[in-house]
C-alpha positions in Angstrom: -0.1 -0.1 -0.1 2.8 2.2 0.9 4.7 1.8 -2.5 1.5 2.3 -4.3 0.9 5.7 -2.7 4.4 6.8 -3.3 3.9 5.6 -6.8 0.9 7.6 -7.3 2.3 10.7 -5.6 5.3 10.8 -7.9 3.1 10.2 -10.9 0.9 13.0 -9.9 3.5 15.4 -9.2 5.0 14.6 -12.9 1.7 14.9 -14.4 0.9 18.3 -13.0 4.4 19.6 -13.9 3.8 18.4 -17.5 0.2 20.2 -17.5 1.9 23.5 -16.3 4.4 23.2 -19.1 1.7 22.6 -21.6 -0.4 25.5 -20.4 2.3 28.0 -20.7 3.2 26.6 -24.3 -0.5 26.9 -25.5 -0.8 30.5 -23.7 2.3 31.6 -25.6 0.9 30.0 -29.0 -2.3 32.0 -28.5 -0.6 35.1 -27.9 1.7 34.7 -30.8 -1.1 34.0 -33.1 -2.8 37.2 -31.9 0.2 39.5 -32.7 1.1 37.8 -35.9 -2.3 37.1 -37.4 -4.0 40.2 -35.9 -6.9 38.0 -34.7 -8.7 40.3 -32.3 -11.5 38.0 -31.5 -8.8 35.6 -30.1 -7.4 38.3 -28.1 -10.7 38.9 -26.4 -10.8 35.3 -25.7 -7.2 35.0 -24.2 -8.3 38.0 -21.9 -11.3 36.4 -20.7 -9.4 33.1 -20.2 -6.6 35.0 -18.2 -9.3 35.7 -15.4 -9.1 32.4 -14.1 -11.2 30.9 -11.2 -8.4 31.4 -8.6 -8.1 35.2 -9.5 -11.7 35.6 -9.5 -12.8 33.8 -6.3 -10.0 32.3 -4.3 -7.4 35.1 -4.5 -10.0 37.7 -3.0 -10.6 35.3 -0.2 -6.9 34.7 0.5 -6.4 38.6 0.6 -9.3 39.3 2.9 -8.0 36.5 5.3 -4.5 37.9 5.0 -5.7 41.5 6.0 -7.6 40.2 9.0 -4.7 38.3 10.2 -2.5 41.2 9.7 -4.8 43.2 12.1 -4.7 40.5 14.6 -0.9 40.2 14.7 0.9 42.1 17.7 3.1 44.9 16.9 6.1 43.3 18.9 6.1 40.0 17.3 5.6 41.7 13.9 8.7 44.0 14.6 10.7 40.7 15.6 9.8 38.8 12.7 10.5 41.9 10.5 14.0 42.3 11.9 14.8 38.6 11.1 13.4 38.9 7.6 15.4 41.8 7.2 18.8 40.2 8.2 17.8 37.2 5.9 17.4 39.5 3.0 13.4 39.1 2.7 13.6 35.9 0.9 10.9 35.8 -1.8 9.6 38.9 -0.7 8.2 37.7 2.4 6.5 39.8 4.9 5.8 39.4 8.6 2.3 38.2 7.8 3.4 35.8 5.1 5.8 34.2 7.4 3.3 33.7 10.2 1.0 32.2 7.5 3.8 29.8 6.5 4.4 28.8 10.3 0.6 28.2 10.6 0.7 26.2 7.5 3.7 23.9 8.6 2.1 23.4 11.8 -0.8 21.8 10.4 1.0 20.1 7.4 3.7 18.2 9.0 1.8 16.6 11.9 -0.9 15.5 9.2 2.0 14.1 7.0 3.8 12.4 9.5 0.6 11.0 11.2 -0.8 9.9 7.9 2.4 8.1 6.9 2.4 6.4 10.4 -1.2 5.3 9.5 -0.2 3.9 6.1 2.5 1.8 7.9 -0.3 0.4 10.1 1.7 1.5 13.3 -1.3 1.9 15.5 -2.6 4.8 17.4 0.8 5.2 19.5 2.7 5.3 16.4 0.4 7.9 14.9 0.6 10.2 17.9 4.5 9.9 18.3 4.8 10.8 14.3 2.4 13.7 14.6 4.2 15.3 17.7 7.7 14.8 15.7 6.0 16.6 12.8 4.7 19.2 14.9 8.2 19.9 16.3 9.6 19.9 12.6 6.8 22.5 11.7 7.6 24.7 14.7 11.5 24.6 13.9 11.7 24.7 10.2 10.8 28.2 9.4 13.1 29.6 12.0 15.8 27.3 10.6 15.2 28.4 7.0 15.6 32.2 8.2 18.9 31.5 10.2 20.3 29.8 7.3 19.5 32.4 4.9 21.0 35.0 7.4 24.0 32.9 8.0 24.6 32.5 4.2 24.2 36.0 3.5 26.4 37.3 6.2 29.1 34.9 4.9 28.6 36.1 1.4 28.9 39.8 2.4 32.0 39.1 4.4 33.7 37.5 1.4 32.7 40.5 -0.9 33.8 43.0 1.6 37.7 43.3 0.7 37.1 43.6 -3.0 34.4 46.2 -2.7 36.6 48.2 -0.4 39.4 48.1 -2.8 37.2 49.1 -5.7 35.7 52.0 -3.6 39.1 53.1 -2.7 40.3 53.1 -6.3 37.4 55.2 -7.6 37.8 57.8 -4.9 41.3 57.9 -5.6 40.6 58.5 -9.3 38.7 61.6 -8.3 35.1 60.5 -8.1 33.0 61.6 -5.4 31.4 59.1 -2.8 28.3 58.7 -4.5 29.7 58.3 -7.9 32.2 55.6 -6.4 29.4 53.7 -4.8 27.5 53.7 -8.1 30.6 52.4 -9.7 30.8 49.5 -7.5 27.1 48.8 -8.0 27.7 48.8 -11.9 31.0 46.5 -11.6 29.8 44.3 -8.9 27.2 41.8 -8.1 26.3 40.6 -4.7 24.7 41.4 -1.1 26.9 44.3 -0.4 26.4 45.7 -4.3 22.5 45.1 -3.8 22.7 47.0 -0.3 24.7 49.8 -1.8 22.1 50.0 -4.9 19.3 50.2 -2.2 21.0 53.0 -0.4 21.7 55.3 -3.8 17.9 54.7 -4.3 16.8 55.8 -0.9 19.1 59.0 -1.3 17.5 59.7 -4.8 14.0 59.4 -2.8 14.9 62.0 -0.3 16.9 60.3 2.6 20.2 61.7 3.8 23.2 59.9 2.9 23.7 59.1 6.7 20.2 57.7 7.0 20.7 55.5 4.0 24.1 54.1 5.1 22.6 53.5 8.7 20.1 51.4 7.0 22.7 48.9 5.7 23.7 48.2 9.3 20.1 47.4 10.1 20.2 44.9 7.2 23.4 43.2 7.7 24.4 41.5 11.0 28.1 41.4 10.2 30.6 43.4 12.8 33.1 44.2 9.9 30.5 45.7 7.7 28.8 47.5 10.8 32.5 48.9 11.5 32.9 50.0 7.8 29.8 52.0 7.7 30.4 53.6 11.0 33.9 54.8 9.9 32.4 56.1 6.8 29.8 58.0 8.9 32.5 59.3 11.4 34.8 60.5 8.7 32.1 62.3 6.8 31.0 63.9 10.2 34.7 64.8 11.1 35.8 66.0 7.5 38.4 63.3 7.3 39.8 62.2 4.0 37.6 59.1 2.9 40.4 57.6 0.7 42.8 57.4 3.8 40.0 55.8 6.0 39.1 53.3 3.3 42.8 52.2 2.7 43.1 51.6 6.4 40.0 49.6 6.5 40.9 47.7 3.4 44.2 46.4 5.2 42.3 45.7 8.4 39.7 43.7 6.6 42.4 41.7 4.6 44.2 40.8 7.8 41.1 39.9 9.6 40.3 37.4 6.6 43.9 36.0 6.8 43.2 35.4 10.6 40.2 33.9 10.0 41.6 31.5 7.5 44.5 30.5 9.8 41.8 29.9 12.6 39.9 27.5 10.4 43.2 25.8 9.4 43.9 25.2 13.3 40.5 23.7 13.6 40.8 21.1 11.0 42.8 18.8 12.9 40.3 18.6 15.7 37.5 18.3 13.2 39.3 15.5 11.7 39.6 13.7 14.9 36.1 12.5 15.0 35.9 10.7 11.7 39.3 9.1 12.5 38.2 7.8 15.9 34.6 6.7 14.6 35.4 5.4 11.0 39.0 5.0 10.2 40.7 3.6 13.3 38.0 0.6 13.9 38.6 -0.3 10.2 42.5 -0.3 10.7 42.2 -2.2 14.2 40.0 -4.9 12.3 42.6 -5.3 9.4 45.7 -5.2 11.7 44.5 -7.1 14.8 41.8 -9.1 13.2 44.0 -12.0 12.1 46.1 -12.1 15.1 42.9 -12.3 17.5 41.6 -15.2 15.1 44.9 -17.2 15.5 44.8 -16.5 19.3 41.4 -17.9 19.5 42.3 -20.8 17.6 45.4 -21.4 19.5 43.5 -21.5 22.7 40.7 -23.9 21.4 43.4 -26.5 20.8 
């Protein structure tokens, strides 16, 4: 029964993907016919087809539910979730309300899925209950683990990009560009987390924010000590009137030295990390190969 259910699930998934692909191809072909053949009647038919049942009925209900849920969400909880999402880079454009809805969905989905799996295995009421509790724990932990992993990966990527960004920013300032022009050059030449944050900073300045406020916003979206020190140094240099090039050159040397120290630290940790697989996997195999024949010979000798 389990194998039949698994086979039906996989088959339905592949069939759904095939239908979505064919629907996209059919819609593209209809639009091409409209533009190439100037068939206005078909164009009206396409517009009528685009207003699907989901858009007419289901989507408005979901939007109303989302608005009502947003009103009931406490302000402190919303601010805390928004802070976590900001550090994670707002994955998939997720808002605090969306995150809470995903949490509630996981709390219902995982217990039902695990409990249903236990029921398919004929495990009894106790097994269904234990599997459901296990699924409930996974549903509670998974969203927070996802955000934590996203934040960690984003911070690591930003820390990896920082030395090159500092070098390019320093070279641009030494070439005679202003700070905003140098940041724009960095945005045009580099891709990544820091470049996207600088791009957002420039957009905020164009919309009316001061440079100080826009740069301070980067510290609120990246939880990396080196980047916070970099932004603080720029703001302090701008406030005191110190030459920006000199400050960035010193920062670049410090960041590269810190990266070298981190690499040395990871290299020092490598032998300790290798100790566990050696003890658990390699040493037992060596003992079996080396001492196994001798032990067998001792056993045979004592039997005689």
